[in-house]
N, C-alpha and C positions, 0 to 999 in steps of 0.2 A: 484460558481453557484450551486444552489440547483439541486440535482439529477445528477450531472456531475460525470462521472466515473474518479477515480483517481487510478484505479488498475495499477499495474506495467506494464502490457502490453500496456495500454493506455498512460502511462507516458514515457515510453522508447521504442517506436515502432522500433527505429534504432537498438536496442539490441535484437531483437526478436530471433535470432539464438542462441545467447549467453545465453539467458534466458532460452530457451529449453534445451540446452546442459547442463548448469550447474544445472538446476532444476533436470535432469534425473540422474546425477551422484553425486551430492552433497546434501546430506539430510539436513544439516545445512542451506545452501543457500535456498533450497526449503521451509524450515520452516519459514525462514525470510520473503520470498516473501508471503507465505501463511498468516503469521501474519499480514503483511501489508494489503494484500487484504481482509481479514477478517474484519479487523478494518475499512477499507474504506467502505465496505458493511454495517457495523453497523452504521456508521456515515451518510451515504446516506439515510438508512431506517429511522433514527431519524429525519433527516431534512425533507424528504418527507412527513412523516406521522405527522410531527409537534408534536412528542411525548414530554411529559414534561420532560425536562432535563435542568439543569442550564447552563447558558452561559459558566460558569467556567468549568463544566465538559466536554462540547463539545469542548472547546478550548484545554483542556488537551488531549482529544482524537486526535484532529488534530495535535497538536505538536508531539505526540507519532507517528502518521502516517508519519509526515515529517521526524522524526528521522529514522524510519524504511526505508523510501524511500532513505535517504542519505546513510544508510548502504548498501543497495542493489546496489545503483549506484556506491559506492566505489569499491564493489566486481567486478561489471561489467567492470569498467574502468581499473582495475588490470589485467583482462584476456587478 
């Protein structure tokens, strides 16, 4: 859906406490979450503003966002 939030907090509300704890003490994890959320914001802005970008480029961005989300999820599940 256009304009829908896919940031980590919205994707994993059940891990709210773990997200806060890990982000505050693990810089690498925080950077991973920030990368995901920054990319999500860029994708949302492009979609909402209907800025010129190829379908291939937006799909690459979405696949990268999904890969980052999977990495974050794997870390959260391991805690």
